[in-house]
C-alpha positions as CSV (number, residue, x, y, z in Angstrom):
1,M,-113.4,77.3,177.8
2,S,-116.7,75.9,179.1
3,T,-117.3,74.1,175.8
4,A,-113.8,72.5,176.1
5,G,-114.6,71.4,179.6
6,F,-117.9,69.9,178.4
7,C,-116.1,68.0,175.6
8,V,-113.5,66.7,178.1
9,I,-116.1,65.3,180.5
10,A,-118.1,63.8,177.5
11,F,-114.8,62.1,176.4
12,M,-114.1,60.7,179.8
13,L,-117.5,59.3,180.3
14,T,-117.5,57.8,176.8
15,A,-114.1,56.2,177.6
16,Y,-115.6,54.8,180.8
17,V,-118.6,53.3,179.0
18,L,-116.5,51.8,176.2
19,L,-113.9,50.3,178.5
20,D,-115.8,49.4,181.7
21,G,-118.7,48.6,179.4
22,F,-117.1,45.5,177.9
23,D,-116.2,44.0,181.3
24,L,-119.7,44.8,182.7
25,G,-121.0,43.2,179.5
26,V,-118.8,40.1,180.0
27,A,-120.1,39.7,183.5
28,F,-123.7,40.1,182.3
29,V,-123.4,37.4,179.7
30,A,-121.0,35.1,181.7
31,P,-123.7,32.5,182.6
32,L,-124.5,32.1,178.9
33,V,-120.9,31.8,177.9
34,A,-119.3,29.7,180.6
35,R,-120.6,26.3,181.5
36,D,-118.2,25.0,184.2
37,E,-115.8,26.2,186.8
38,R,-112.8,26.4,184.5
39,E,-114.7,28.4,181.9
40,R,-116.0,30.8,184.5
41,G,-112.5,31.3,185.7
42,A,-111.4,32.0,182.1
43,V,-114.2,34.6,181.6
44,M,-113.1,36.4,184.8
45,A,-109.5,36.2,183.8
46,S,-110.3,37.8,180.4
47,I,-111.2,41.1,182.1
48,G,-108.9,40.7,185.1
49,P,-106.1,43.0,184.0
50,F,-108.5,45.7,182.8
51,W,-111.6,46.2,185.0
52,N,-110.0,48.2,187.9
53,G,-108.2,50.5,185.5
54,N,-111.3,51.0,183.5
55,E,-113.2,52.2,186.5
56,V,-110.6,55.0,187.0
57,W,-112.4,56.8,184.1
58,L,-115.6,57.0,186.2
59,V,-113.8,58.3,189.2
60,A,-111.9,60.8,187.1
61,G,-115.1,61.9,185.4
62,G,-116.7,62.7,188.7
63,A,-113.6,64.6,189.9
64,A,-113.5,66.5,186.6
65,L,-117.2,67.5,187.0
66,F,-116.4,68.8,190.5
67,A,-113.4,70.8,189.2
68,L,-114.9,72.1,186.0
69,F,-118.6,72.6,186.8
70,P,-118.9,72.6,190.6
71,R,-122.5,73.9,190.6
72,A,-123.7,70.9,188.5
73,Y,-121.7,68.6,190.7
74,A,-123.3,70.0,193.9
75,S,-126.8,69.7,192.4
76,S,-126.4,66.2,191.0
77,F,-124.6,64.6,194.0
78,S,-127.0,66.1,196.5
79,G,-130.2,65.5,194.5
80,F,-129.4,62.0,193.5
81,Y,-127.8,60.7,196.7
82,L,-129.7,57.4,196.9
83,P,-129.0,56.3,193.3
84,F,-125.3,57.1,193.9
85,I,-125.2,55.0,197.1
86,V,-126.8,52.1,195.1
87,L,-124.2,52.5,192.4
88,L,-121.4,52.4,195.0
89,W,-122.7,49.2,196.6
90,L,-123.0,47.5,193.2
91,L,-119.4,48.6,192.2
92,M,-118.1,47.2,195.6
93,F,-119.9,43.9,195.2
94,R,-118.6,43.5,191.6
95,G,-115.0,44.1,192.7
96,M,-115.4,41.9,195.7
97,A,-116.7,39.1,193.5
98,L,-113.7,39.3,191.3
99,E,-111.2,39.3,194.2
100,L,-112.8,36.9,196.7
101,R,-114.3,34.0,194.6
102,H,-110.9,32.1,194.6
103,H,-110.2,32.5,198.3
104,F,-112.0,29.3,199.4
105,P,-112.5,26.1,197.4
106,S,-116.1,25.8,198.5
107,R,-118.5,25.5,195.6
108,I,-121.2,27.4,197.5
109,W,-118.7,30.3,198.1
110,Q,-117.7,30.4,194.4
111,D,-121.3,30.2,193.2
112,F,-122.4,33.0,195.4
113,W,-119.7,35.4,194.2
114,D,-120.3,34.3,190.6
115,A,-124.0,35.3,191.0
116,A,-123.0,38.5,192.7
117,F,-120.6,39.3,189.8
118,T,-123.3,38.8,187.2
119,L,-126.2,40.5,189.1
120,A,-124.2,43.5,190.2
121,S,-122.9,44.1,186.7
122,A,-126.3,43.7,185.1
123,L,-127.8,46.2,187.6
124,L,-125.0,48.6,187.0
125,I,-125.6,48.6,183.3
126,F,-129.3,49.0,183.8
127,I,-128.9,51.9,186.3
128,F,-126.4,53.7,184.0
129,G,-128.9,53.4,181.2
130,I,-131.6,54.8,183.4
131,A,-129.3,57.7,184.3
132,L,-128.7,58.5,180.7
133,G,-132.4,58.2,179.9
134,N,-133.2,60.7,182.7
135,V,-130.6,63.2,181.5
136,L,-132.1,63.0,178.0
137,H,-135.6,63.2,179.3
138,G,-134.9,66.1,181.8
139,F,-135.4,66.6,185.5
140,P,-137.9,68.5,187.6
141,L,-135.5,71.2,188.9
142,D,-136.2,74.3,190.9
143,A,-134.8,77.8,190.1
144,N,-131.5,76.9,191.7
145,G,-131.1,73.7,189.7
146,Y,-131.9,71.3,192.5
147,F,-133.8,68.1,191.9
148,Q,-137.5,68.3,193.1
149,G,-138.6,64.7,192.3
150,T,-138.3,61.4,194.1
151,F,-136.4,58.2,193.4
152,A,-139.5,56.8,191.8
153,Y,-139.6,59.6,189.3
154,L,-136.3,58.5,187.9
155,L,-137.9,55.1,187.0
156,N,-140.1,56.7,184.3
157,P,-141.0,54.6,181.2
158,Y,-138.5,56.4,178.9
159,A,-135.6,55.9,181.3
160,L,-136.5,52.2,181.8
161,L,-136.5,51.8,178.0
162,V,-133.0,53.3,177.8
163,G,-131.9,51.0,180.6
164,A,-133.1,48.0,178.7
165,F,-131.3,49.2,175.6
166,A,-128.1,49.7,177.6
167,L,-128.4,46.0,178.7
168,A,-128.6,44.9,175.1
169,V,-125.8,47.2,173.9
170,L,-123.3,46.4,176.6
171,G,-124.3,42.7,176.6
172,Q,-123.4,42.7,172.9
173,H,-120.3,44.7,173.6
174,G,-119.2,42.2,176.3
175,A,-120.0,39.2,174.1
176,T,-117.8,40.5,171.2
177,F,-115.0,41.1,173.7
178,A,-115.3,37.6,175.1
179,A,-115.2,36.2,171.6
180,M,-112.0,38.2,170.9
181,R,-110.3,37.5,174.2
182,I,-111.0,33.9,175.1
183,E,-110.1,30.7,173.2
184,G,-112.2,27.5,172.8
185,A,-115.8,26.8,173.5
186,P,-116.6,30.0,175.5
187,A,-115.4,32.1,172.6
188,E,-117.7,30.2,170.2
189,R,-120.7,30.6,172.5
190,A,-119.9,34.3,172.9
191,R,-119.9,34.7,169.1
192,I,-123.2,33.0,168.7
193,L,-124.7,35.0,171.6
194,S,-123.4,38.2,169.9
195,R,-125.3,37.4,166.8
196,R,-128.5,36.8,168.7
197,L,-128.2,39.9,170.9
198,W,-127.7,42.0,167.8
199,W,-131.4,41.5,166.8
200,I,-132.5,42.7,170.2
201,E,-130.1,45.6,170.1
202,A,-131.2,46.7,166.6
203,A,-134.9,46.5,167.5
204,L,-134.4,48.5,170.7
205,F,-132.2,51.0,168.8
206,V,-135.1,51.8,166.5
207,V,-137.6,52.0,169.4
208,V,-135.3,54.2,171.5
209,T,-134.5,56.5,168.6
210,V,-138.1,57.1,167.7
211,T,-139.0,57.6,171.4
212,T,-136.2,60.0,171.9
213,F,-137.5,62.1,169.0
214,G,-140.7,62.3,170.9
215,V,-139.0,63.3,174.1
216,R,-136.5,65.8,172.7
217,G,-137.8,66.6,169.2
218,I,-136.2,66.0,165.8
219,P,-132.5,66.9,166.0
220,S,-131.7,70.1,164.2
221,V,-128.0,70.2,164.9
222,P,-126.1,68.7,161.9
223,V,-123.5,66.9,164.1
224,V,-126.3,64.9,165.8
225,V,-127.6,63.8,162.5
226,V,-124.1,62.8,161.3
227,L,-123.4,60.9,164.5
228,G,-126.8,59.1,164.1
229,F,-125.8,57.9,160.7
230,L,-122.4,56.8,162.0
231,S,-124.0,54.8,164.8
232,T,-126.4,53.1,162.3
233,A,-123.5,52.2,160.0
234,A,-121.5,50.7,162.9
235,L,-124.5,48.7,164.0
236,A,-125.1,47.5,160.5
237,A,-121.4,46.4,160.1
238,L,-121.5,44.4,163.3
239,P,-123.2,41.2,162.1
240,A,-121.0,40.9,159.0
241,A,-117.9,41.1,161.2
242,V,-119.4,38.4,163.5
243,R,-120.2,36.1,160.6
244,S,-116.7,36.5,159.1
245,R,-115.4,35.3,162.5
246,S,-113.3,38.5,162.8
247,A,-113.6,39.0,166.5
248,A,-111.4,42.1,166.5
249,A,-113.5,43.7,163.7
250,A,-116.7,42.9,165.6
251,F,-115.4,44.5,168.8
252,A,-114.3,47.5,166.8
253,A,-117.8,47.9,165.3
254,S,-119.4,47.5,168.7
255,S,-117.0,50.1,170.1
256,A,-117.8,52.5,167.3
257,F,-121.5,52.0,167.8
258,V,-121.3,52.8,171.6
259,A,-119.0,55.8,171.0
260,A,-121.3,57.3,168.3
261,L,-124.4,56.8,170.5
262,L,-122.8,58.6,173.4
263,A,-121.3,61.4,171.3
264,S,-124.7,62.0,169.7
265,A,-126.3,62.1,173.2
266,A,-123.7,64.7,174.3
267,A,-124.2,66.8,171.2
268,A,-128.0,66.7,171.7
269,L,-127.6,67.8,175.3
270,Y,-125.1,70.7,174.7
271,P,-124.9,73.1,176.5
272,Y,-126.9,71.5,179.3
273,L,-125.4,69.3,182.0
274,L,-128.6,68.9,183.9
275,P,-131.6,69.8,181.7
276,S,-135.0,70.4,183.1
277,I,-138.1,68.7,181.8
278,A,-139.7,70.2,178.7
279,G,-141.7,73.3,179.3
280,T,-139.9,74.3,182.6
281,T,-136.9,76.4,183.6
282,G,-134.1,75.7,185.9
283,G,-131.8,73.5,183.8
284,I,-128.1,73.9,184.5
285,T,-125.8,74.8,181.5
286,I,-122.1,74.7,181.3
287,F,-122.1,78.5,181.4
288,D,-124.1,78.5,184.6
289,A,-122.0,75.9,186.3
290,A,-118.5,77.0,185.4
291,P,-116.2,78.7,188.0
292,S,-114.1,81.7,187.3
293,P,-112.1,81.7,184.0
294,A,-108.8,81.3,185.9
295,A,-110.1,78.4,188.0
296,L,-111.7,76.8,184.9
297,S,-108.4,77.1,182.9
298,C,-106.4,75.5,185.7
299,A,-108.9,72.7,186.3
300,L,-109.1,72.0,182.6
301,A,-105.3,71.7,182.2
302,V,-105.0,69.3,185.2
303,T,-107.9,67.2,183.9
304,I,-106.4,66.9,180.4
305,L,-103.0,65.9,181.8
306,G,-104.6,63.4,184.1
307,S,-106.7,61.9,181.2
308,I,-103.5,61.6,179.2
309,G,-101.8,59.7,182.1
310,V,-104.8,57.3,182.4
311,G,-104.8,56.8,178.7
312,I,-101.1,55.9,178.6
313,Y,-101.5,53.5,181.5
314,G,-104.5,51.8,179.8
315,S,-102.7,51.4,176.5
316,L,-99.7,49.8,178.2
317,V,-101.9,47.3,180.0
318,W,-103.7,46.4,176.7
319,R,-100.3,46.0,175.0
320,R,-98.9,43.9,177.8
321,M,-102.1,41.7,178.1
322,A,-102.7,41.3,174.4
323,G,-102.9,37.5,174.3
324,K,-105.9,35.3,174.6
325,V,-107.1,33.5,177.7
326,R,-107.1,29.7,177.5
327,V,-109.6,27.7,179.5
328,E,-107.0,25.2,180.6
């Protein structure tokens, strides 16, 4: 039952990164894709129907962590209070930028919110990458599983490297989505940008992979190796899809790459939710953090039903908003 809960949370967070990842990426690359007011409006409209629904996966993932593994929730939300507050402010500024930029015709007003939109989204990507890097690296935890470091500790070189990799990956993901979703000149710029970002993404993929072997050791679990090959294959397929001008195929390859990366990270972490740094004890596993079997079963059933509901809503929105955005 604990393993099922771990898989459900991993699925929800992967869904969040896949879905909110493309609109974060679109915001990140927006200044390079859109050249004037109409094109910036088209870029924002391309993610308009999706972004708030995509964020539900993040909220649901936090709620699922509370219900399924309360000890890990208590440790993480108390130990990393400042980073969570920063994330909340960035999420608020991003949503405010999307909703408020059209309220006044002033160019200064619109430029301010456009800059807030891009900067908040880029910082969100970077911080999420740093968070993943720290989880893979491990934390200084005490015997009760509480974080004993400082905010500065979280900005270690490995975590910063993963943060930079996250910017490249989700920037690429957003560019392929923009090329698929928008018509005209912005789509062509997004396609060209996607090809250029691929080289940075591929180079950082090699560096991060090698560095991760140094941090966590060579993977011995077969599923991690298989997922590593799948992520490499998806990354290799991406430039061919971009060159063929098949925007949907390029977005599918980018999605497969992101999903395989996150699945391999989850498989490498199992059974830990909050691992300690190498050579120390105190890491929290799914077996340590789970409540009673009855409570876990009930929470798991509710979480799965809720995930199905969110998935149905998301699929209906995608079907309803399947057309492309025109600049005019």
